[in-house]
N, C-alpha and C positions, 0 to 999 in steps of 0.2 A: 614526461607522457606525448605520445604525438596528437594529437586532434585531424583530427576528420569533417569538414563543413557535405554540412546537407541540410535541405528545406526541407519544412515540415508546410502544411496550406489547416488554413485555423482562423475561421470567422474571425472575424473585421471587429467583431463583442471584444472577442477573449485578446484578438492584441491589445484593442483600445487597454481591460483591465490588467494585460503582462505592464500597458507601457509605464500606466496610472501607477503599478505597485514597482516597478522598478524603479522609476522618480523617487518616488516615498522614500522608498531603501539604497537610495544613490549609489542602484548598483544596474549593473544591462540585464537587457530584457534573453541573453545571449548569459549570462552569470544565472537567472531565472530558472530558464527551461534548461541547465545543467543540473542545478540543483535540483528539482520538479523528475529530470531523469536518474539522479544519483535516488532518490529516495523509490518513485518506485523500482525499480530496483532489487533497491535492497529492503522491500515490502512485499513481495516479488518469489528472491532471496527464502526470506522468514514463515511466507508459508505453502513453499516448496518444503522443506525442511520438515516443520509440524504434520503435515501432509504425511508423508512420510515417516515423522515417526510413529505418526497412528497405525498407521499400516501396516507399524513391523510393531508396537502392541496386539494391532486384536489379529495377527496374526503368534502369536504369541499365546492369543487366549482374556485379553486382558481387560474388559469390557465393566463401565461402570453400572456399579445395582442396581436393579429396580427400586432399590431407596433412595441411589444418592438421583438417579435420573426425575425422580417422583421433590424434591429439595428444589433440582431442580430447575424442573418447570411448575413448583410452585410459586417462587422465587421470582418469575415472568410473569403471574398470573394474571395480575394488575396494574401492571407497571404498562 
């Protein structure tokens, strides 16, 4: 895999936290940033897949029943 350099601006506090974490994990700042990017991209791909599945189910008329929704709302009412 080829790599490409690019720059990112971040406030000093974030950079210090990143550097501290890198030192604690004996990793480079670059490694941690790449890990974060990978996780972010994976999350977005997962979200997109789930949204498409939901749209497909809705188009097929597959919805939760009122009883199912009431049970979910009741579960979190006092959370």
